[in-house]
N, C-alpha and C positions, 0 to 999 in steps of 0.2 A: 548451347552445350555448357554446362561448366566448365570451369577449368582447372587444372589438377587439387590447387589447393581449396577450391572451394567447398563450403560446407552450407548446407541449406534447412535449414526451421521452417516445416510442414506444420502448421495448425489442422486437424482432422474434423470434421463434421461425417457421424455415423446417421442416415437417416434410415427411416423405417415410417410406412405410410405418410410422408412427409416432412413425419417430426422428425429432432435430432436427438439422439438414443445414444445411451452407451451399454454394451454388452460386457458381463463379468463373465473374462474365460471364452467368450464365444458362445456363450449358454445364451439362447433367445429365452427363456423363463429366468433369466435373470438381467431383466432390461430397464436402466433406470432412464426416466424422459426429462429431458433439460429445456427444450422449446420445443415448441410448436409450429416456430416457424423458423426455419435458416438465416432465411436473407438477414435479420439483423444483426449476428453471431456475425457471419463471412463480413459484412461489411464494416465491422467494427475489428475485425481480423487483418483486415484491408488498410483501415485506416491507421491500425497500430505497426505498419510497415511490413506486414508478410506479402512477399510477391507469389508465392503459393498458397493454394490449400488444396487438400487431400480429402475427397470427398466416396464415403463408401455407400452404396445400394445395398441393404443388411436384407431387403424384403429379396431384392434378384439373386445376392448372392446363393441364397437357398433354393430360391424355384427357378436358377436358370435365365433369367428375363429381364430385361429392364423395368423398373416398377417404378423407379422415382426419376425418368428421365425431364419430365418437366422441369423439376427441382433444382437440379443438375444445371441443366439450362438458365432458370433465371439468375440460378449464382456464376456462370459463367461470364454472365453480361455484366455481374458486377466490376468486371475487370482484373482479377486475378486470373494466376494460370492454373489451370482447374486441372488435376491428375485422380481422377475417378476412374470406378469401378465397383464388379457386384453384377451378375449375370450375363456378362460377357462370355457369349459361347461360339458364336458365329460372323465370319466375317463384316457381314451387313450392320451387327451389333457396333464395331469399330464403326463403321460409318456414320451409324446414329450419333455417336458420342462427339466423333469429330465435327459432326454437323452443327451441336449443339454446343460448339464452343468449346470442348475440352482438349488441351492442350496436349496431356499425356494420358492413353489409358492403359487401365491397371488390369491384368491377365494373371486370375488367379486358379480356377478350378480349370478352367481348358489348356493351361501351361503346364497342369500336373498331368493331364491324362492325353491332350495332343502336342506334345514337344512338337513333332515335325510341320503340323500345322502353325503354331506360334512361331516356328524358325522362318518360315514361309512369309507371314506376316512384317515381322522384322525385315525383312530384305525391301517387302514392299514400301511398307511406309517407312522407314530408318527405327535407329534405335533412340531417337528421341524422341520419338509419338509412344513410346509403349513402354510402360514397368512388369516386371514381373513378380507376383506376389509369392513366392514360396513358403507362404506361413507353416509355422512346424511344433512340434512338440513330440519332447525327449522322451523314447519305448528304450528301455534298457542302454543298447548302444549305442540308438540310432536315431538322428533326426526324421520323421517321420514327417506326412505332408497329406495331413486331411483338407479334404474338399468339399467344395458346396455350402460356403458359409461355415467350416471347421466341421461338419456333421456326417463325413461321408469318409471312411479310411482309404487309402490308397496305398500299392505295395511299391513306388517308386520312393528315392528317400531325398534328403535336400544334398546332399555328399554326391550324387549321383546326378542330378539336376541342376544345381547350380554349374556345375565343371561345362559341361553339356553345351549349355543357354552360353555360357563365354566364349567357346569356342564357335559360336554358331550369330553372334553377331552381337548378341545383347548387352544392353550399356547398363539398364538401373534395374535395380534389386532389392525389393520392397519383403523384409522378415521379420514378421512378428513370432515371440518364443507364445505361443497362445495361451501356457499358464500364466503368464504374467500379465494378460492383457486385461486393462481396467483394473488391477487390484495395486497400483500404487506400490511396487515393491522391488522398481530399479529395474532399469533392463539387465538382459542378462549379457555381461560383458562378456562371457567367454565363448558364448556365440557369434560376436560379432568379431574379436580376436580372431577366433576358427575360420570365419569368412575372408576376413582380410588376409590369410594367410593361403587358403584355398583358392579362393579367386579374387585377388588383387586387381583385375581388371574391370571389372565391377563397381561402380557406385550403390554402395551399400546403405540403405535407408532403414535405422533402427527403429523399431516398434514396440511399444507393450510394456507397462509398468514405470514410465516416467513420473518422477515424484519431484524433482526440485533442477534445478540451473546444473547442481553439480552433478545430475544425472546423464545432462548434456554433454556437459565436459568428457564426462568419463565416455559416453559414445563416442564420442569425435576421437579420444586419447587410442580407444580401442580399435579404432580404423572404420568406423562408419563416417558416411560421408554426407551424413543428413538425418534426422529425426522428425519422427511423427509424432506430436502431441495431442490426446483427445482429453480424456478424463481430469485431467489436474487443470488445463488452463480452463476446462466448462466449472469447474469446483474454484476457480481462484485459490488455485493453491501457488500460483506462481502468475506475473504477469507475460504477455507474448513479448515484451519489450523488454523484459530482463530476459528470456528463453533466445531472441535476438541477439544482444548481451552478447551471449557465449559465442 
């Protein structure tokens, strides 16, 4: 478990059909392929000093099943602590990911659609084994929560679910501003300041839009307890060593 002052820099690999890709604003039609094999990239991050790696099964997120489990298991065998999700819908999926060596399972769609079920899993497996992914998009005066790989609309909002989970034992919250994801526009600092005030008991991981180490420092100052780094690292806009120095 992280100490109160800890801040975690987490490189990310998004997988589709076993390849490392990035989507622009969650749009599957706007995809860039960065590598055919995730293992060299993951190994490079480990050698550069990463302790955690965030892995997303994009096929699974949209289809509701674990489509890239073998690749995730291979990454976990490298020795990194893996936080992985995408397609987790049932308790058996948790078991399969834990058996594959995943340290912390990311719950997105199921966390939005079935809070009572996820609260039971938090009680069973502990708050350190689960990260809630409440990825959000601003709509009027509401932070909405699209599901199924950000392709389906849901009625619940971030301001409803985040405090509810905080009261039900959650510890880790990953929150992406979908409109900034993959756009290199900087983090939505107002979002993370809002969450720091609304749910200070949650360790929030900022995601979506990072472009420089200054963005990492700004996210930390805004109250985030960690950052997820995807496209900026893949395109060499700064190094993981520079990010870890933040």
